[in-house]
C-alpha positions as CSV (number, residue, x, y, z in Angstrom):
1,X,41.5,-22.3,66.0
2,X,38.6,-20.1,64.7
3,X,37.4,-20.4,61.1
4,X,36.2,-17.2,59.5
5,X,33.9,-17.8,56.7
6,X,32.0,-15.0,54.7
7,X,28.6,-15.8,56.4
8,X,30.3,-15.9,59.7
9,X,31.7,-12.4,59.4
10,X,28.2,-10.8,59.0
11,X,28.0,-9.4,62.5
12,X,31.6,-8.4,62.5
13,X,30.9,-6.4,59.2
14,X,28.0,-4.8,60.9
15,X,30.0,-3.8,63.9
16,X,32.8,-2.2,62.0
17,X,30.2,-0.4,59.6
18,X,28.4,1.0,62.5
19,X,31.5,2.0,64.3
20,X,32.9,4.0,61.3
21,X,29.6,5.5,60.4
22,X,29.2,6.8,64.0
23,X,32.8,8.1,64.5
24,X,34.0,8.8,61.0
25,X,34.5,12.5,61.9
26,X,37.2,11.6,64.5
27,X,39.0,9.4,62.2
28,X,40.5,12.0,60.1
29,X,44.1,12.4,60.9
30,X,45.0,15.6,62.9
31,X,48.1,16.6,61.0
32,X,49.4,15.0,57.8
33,X,53.2,14.8,57.2
34,X,55.2,13.9,54.3
35,X,55.2,10.4,55.3
36,X,53.2,8.8,58.3
37,X,55.3,10.0,61.3
38,X,56.9,7.3,63.2
39,X,56.9,8.0,67.0
40,X,58.9,6.5,69.8
41,X,57.0,4.3,72.3
42,X,57.1,7.3,74.7
43,X,55.6,9.9,72.3
44,X,52.6,9.5,70.1
45,X,52.7,13.1,68.8
46,X,49.5,15.2,68.1
47,X,46.9,12.6,67.5
48,X,44.1,14.9,66.9
49,X,43.5,18.5,65.9
50,X,44.1,21.1,63.3
51,X,46.9,23.6,63.3
52,X,45.8,27.3,62.7
53,X,47.6,30.5,62.9
54,X,46.7,32.9,65.6
55,X,47.3,36.6,64.4
56,X,47.2,37.9,67.9
57,X,50.0,35.7,69.3
58,X,51.7,35.3,66.0
59,X,52.0,31.5,66.7
60,X,50.4,28.3,65.5
61,X,48.1,26.5,67.8
62,X,46.0,23.2,67.7
63,X,42.4,23.4,67.4
64,X,40.6,20.0,68.5
65,X,37.0,21.0,67.7
66,X,35.3,19.6,64.7
67,X,35.4,22.6,62.3
68,X,34.2,21.0,59.1
69,X,31.4,18.9,57.6
70,X,31.4,15.4,58.9
71,X,31.2,12.7,56.2
72,X,28.0,10.7,56.0
73,X,26.9,7.4,54.3
74,X,23.5,7.2,52.7
75,X,22.0,3.7,52.3
76,X,19.6,2.6,49.6
77,X,17.1,0.0,50.6
78,X,16.9,-2.6,47.7
79,X,13.6,-4.6,47.3
80,X,14.1,-8.2,48.7
81,X,12.1,-9.6,45.8
82,X,14.7,-8.3,43.4
83,X,17.7,-8.9,45.6
84,X,17.0,-12.0,47.7
85,X,19.3,-12.7,50.7
86,X,21.7,-15.5,50.3
87,X,20.8,-18.5,52.7
88,X,22.2,-21.9,53.5
89,X,20.8,-25.0,55.1
90,X,24.2,-26.2,56.2
91,X,25.0,-26.5,59.8
92,X,27.2,-23.7,61.4
93,X,29.3,-26.4,63.0
94,X,30.1,-27.8,59.6
95,X,31.4,-24.6,57.9
96,X,35.0,-25.5,58.2
97,X,37.1,-26.7,55.2
98,X,37.5,-30.5,54.7
99,X,40.4,-31.7,56.9
100,X,40.3,-28.9,59.3
101,X,38.3,-30.7,61.9
102,X,35.3,-29.0,63.7
103,X,35.1,-25.4,63.2
104,X,34.8,-23.1,66.4
105,X,33.2,-20.2,64.4
106,X,30.8,-18.1,66.5
107,X,27.4,-18.7,65.0
108,X,24.2,-16.6,64.8
109,X,22.8,-15.6,68.2
110,X,26.3,-16.2,69.8
111,X,28.4,-13.7,71.7
112,X,31.1,-12.0,69.6
113,X,34.4,-11.3,71.5
114,X,35.9,-8.0,70.4
115,X,39.3,-6.8,71.7
116,X,39.6,-3.1,71.4
117,X,43.3,-1.9,71.7
118,X,43.8,1.9,71.8
119,X,46.4,4.4,73.1
120,X,44.6,6.0,76.0
121,X,47.9,6.8,77.7
122,X,46.6,6.6,81.1
123,X,50.1,5.8,82.2
124,X,51.2,9.4,81.0
125,X,48.2,11.3,82.9
126,X,49.2,13.5,85.8
127,X,47.1,15.2,88.5
128,X,44.0,13.9,87.2
129,X,44.5,15.5,83.7
130,X,44.0,13.7,80.4
131,X,47.0,13.4,78.2
132,X,46.2,15.5,75.0
133,X,47.6,12.9,72.9
134,X,44.9,10.4,74.1
135,X,42.0,12.4,72.6
136,X,41.9,10.4,69.4
137,X,41.5,7.1,71.4
138,X,38.9,8.6,73.6
139,X,36.9,9.9,70.6
140,X,37.2,6.6,68.8
141,X,36.1,4.9,72.0
142,X,33.0,7.1,72.2
143,X,32.1,6.2,68.6
144,X,32.5,2.5,69.3
145,X,30.1,2.9,72.2
146,X,27.5,4.3,69.8
147,X,28.2,1.4,67.4
148,X,27.7,-1.0,70.2
149,X,24.3,0.5,71.3
150,X,23.2,0.6,67.7
151,X,23.9,-3.1,67.1
152,X,22.6,-4.1,70.5
153,X,19.2,-2.8,69.5
154,X,19.3,-4.8,66.3
155,X,20.0,-8.0,68.3
156,X,23.9,-8.3,68.1
157,X,25.6,-9.5,71.2
158,X,29.2,-8.5,71.8
159,X,31.7,-8.9,74.7
160,X,34.1,-5.9,74.2
161,X,37.3,-5.9,76.1
162,X,39.0,-2.3,76.0
163,X,42.7,-2.2,76.6
164,X,45.3,0.6,76.8
165,X,48.1,0.1,74.6
166,X,50.0,3.0,76.1
167,X,51.6,3.4,72.5
168,X,54.1,0.7,73.5
169,X,55.0,-2.4,71.6
170,X,56.0,-4.0,75.0
171,X,52.6,-3.4,76.5
172,X,50.9,-4.8,73.5
173,X,52.9,-8.0,73.6
174,X,51.7,-8.3,77.2
175,X,48.1,-7.8,76.0
176,X,48.4,-10.5,73.4
177,X,49.3,-13.0,76.0
178,X,45.9,-12.5,77.7
179,X,42.7,-14.5,76.9
180,X,40.8,-11.4,75.8
181,X,43.2,-11.3,72.7
182,X,43.8,-14.9,72.1
183,X,40.0,-15.7,72.2
184,X,38.8,-12.7,70.3
185,X,36.6,-12.9,67.1
186,X,37.8,-9.5,66.1
187,X,40.7,-7.1,67.2
188,X,40.4,-3.4,66.6
189,X,43.5,-1.4,66.8
190,X,46.1,-0.2,67.5
191,X,47.2,3.3,66.3
192,X,50.8,3.2,65.4
193,X,52.1,1.3,62.5
194,X,54.9,-0.1,64.7
195,X,52.4,-1.4,67.0
196,X,50.4,-2.9,64.0
197,X,53.5,-4.8,63.0
198,X,53.5,-6.4,66.5
199,X,49.7,-7.5,66.4
200,X,49.5,-8.5,62.7
201,X,51.5,-11.6,63.0
202,X,49.6,-12.8,66.0
203,X,46.2,-12.1,64.3
204,X,47.4,-13.9,61.1
205,X,48.7,-16.9,63.1
206,X,45.4,-17.3,65.0
207,X,43.2,-16.3,61.9
208,X,41.6,-13.3,63.9
209,X,40.4,-10.4,61.7
210,X,42.4,-7.2,62.5
211,X,40.7,-4.0,61.8
212,X,43.3,-1.2,61.8
213,X,41.6,2.2,62.3
214,X,44.3,4.8,61.4
215,X,47.5,3.9,59.9
216,X,47.4,3.9,56.1
217,X,50.9,2.3,55.6
218,X,50.9,-0.1,52.6
219,X,52.4,-3.6,52.9
220,X,52.0,-4.1,56.6
221,X,50.0,-7.4,56.2
222,X,50.7,-8.5,52.6
223,X,48.8,-11.8,51.9
224,X,46.8,-11.6,55.1
225,X,43.0,-11.9,54.1
226,X,41.9,-11.2,57.6
227,X,43.7,-7.7,57.7
228,X,41.2,-4.8,57.4
229,X,42.8,-1.5,56.7
230,X,40.1,1.1,57.3
231,X,42.1,4.3,56.4
232,X,42.9,4.3,52.6
233,X,46.6,4.5,51.6
234,X,47.9,7.4,49.6
235,X,47.8,5.4,46.6
236,X,44.1,4.6,47.1
237,X,43.5,8.4,47.5
238,X,45.3,9.1,44.3
239,X,43.3,6.5,42.4
240,X,40.0,7.8,43.6
241,X,41.0,11.4,42.7
242,X,42.0,10.3,39.4
243,X,38.6,8.4,38.8
244,X,36.7,11.5,40.0
245,X,38.6,13.8,37.7
246,X,38.5,11.7,34.6
247,X,34.6,11.1,35.1
248,X,34.4,14.8,34.0
249,X,37.5,15.8,32.2
250,X,39.8,14.4,29.6
251,X,43.4,13.5,30.2
252,X,44.7,16.5,28.3
253,X,42.9,19.0,30.6
254,X,44.5,17.7,33.8
255,X,47.7,18.9,35.3
256,X,49.6,17.4,38.3
257,X,51.3,19.9,40.4
258,X,53.9,19.3,43.1
259,X,56.8,21.0,44.7
260,X,60.5,20.2,43.4
261,X,61.5,17.4,45.7
262,X,61.6,13.8,45.0
263,X,59.0,12.7,47.5
264,X,56.2,14.9,46.1
265,X,57.1,14.2,42.5
266,X,57.0,10.4,43.2
267,X,53.2,10.8,43.8
268,X,52.7,11.6,40.0
269,X,53.3,7.9,39.3
270,X,50.1,7.0,41.3
271,X,48.0,9.3,39.2
272,X,49.5,8.3,35.8
273,X,49.1,4.6,36.6
274,X,45.5,5.1,37.6
275,X,44.8,6.9,34.4
276,X,46.4,4.2,32.3
277,X,44.1,1.8,33.9
278,X,41.2,3.9,32.8
279,X,42.6,4.3,29.3
280,X,43.3,0.7,29.3
281,X,46.9,1.1,28.1
282,X,50.2,2.5,29.3
283,X,50.8,3.9,25.9
284,X,49.1,7.1,25.0
285,X,48.0,10.4,26.6
286,X,49.3,11.2,30.1
287,X,48.5,13.9,32.6
288,X,50.8,16.9,32.2
289,X,53.1,17.6,35.1
290,X,54.3,20.8,36.6
291,X,57.0,21.1,39.2
292,X,57.1,24.2,41.3
293,X,60.6,25.4,42.1
294,X,61.9,28.1,44.4
295,X,64.1,31.2,43.8
296,X,67.2,32.3,45.6
297,X,65.0,33.9,48.3
298,X,63.2,30.6,48.9
299,X,60.0,31.9,47.4
300,X,58.0,29.6,45.2
301,X,58.2,30.5,41.5
302,X,54.8,29.7,39.9
303,X,53.8,30.1,36.3
304,X,50.8,28.2,35.1
305,X,50.1,30.1,32.0
306,X,51.7,27.3,29.7
307,X,48.9,25.1,31.0
308,X,46.0,27.4,30.3
309,X,44.3,27.6,26.9
310,X,41.6,30.0,25.8
311,X,38.2,28.4,25.9
312,X,39.5,25.2,27.5
313,X,39.1,24.0,31.2
314,X,42.3,23.3,33.0
315,X,42.2,21.1,36.2
316,X,45.0,21.2,38.4
317,X,45.6,18.4,41.1
318,X,48.0,19.1,43.9
319,X,48.7,15.9,45.7
320,X,50.2,17.7,48.8
321,X,48.9,18.4,52.3
322,X,52.0,20.4,53.6
323,X,52.1,24.1,53.9
């Protein structure tokens, strides 16, 4: 059984960092929904693209080109004399916990086995055409290739096995029975949360780090220290928005806005709790909340004048991605 200590995960961390720096533009979800959509094993839905209205046809169509600024990460080099690296004289073979027996962790200079499991949907292609729903996996795979090339130049050595999950839990179970998964130092994938539920117990049992690149569902791997969720949850997004807003504005200046349905109004709690943590108490000032209703013609009725004061700045946070 593999033993993953913090030092031993150095190259795995580098691989993941390089992977998501090079392919972050393709990680953005194509179409958000009220909750993460659950697909059957035969249908993954639209995995990549943005819906835009075409005035000539009067219909919505999906655009798959990157049409917005791609996120970047800027690194700051710190002087080694002020921030010396952490070193150890211990033997790599002795990094296991007492009583565990010899550790089998891959050491420096070794080859790291990475299992990449994505829905390429080769089983659904016809007449030599690529299934449009596989674009997300193809783009992600291209980013992984760039990450691999970058790490190879830095001296990293990886043996990467790429598998097509076909979006099927049954196919994933067959893949997990193969040596590529059983001997992996890191598993990246899959896409669907139902498929993640299949792999997570396997990774937990075998103490294999599992990096999930897309699904943001909370609670899929509670208590698993080797579970890496790369796409932040809705709660994390709300907390980050709250910190950003509160860094500039006071609680009294901020208004939460949502449509009058239970699902959207429930998101208010994430913001209020995050603000309470900033304030250091649950008692005191809270964000104001505004619920947008509809009239008998099913048109939104919006009146924000009660939330605007002369000479004051009002900030409206709308935690909704639906039309």
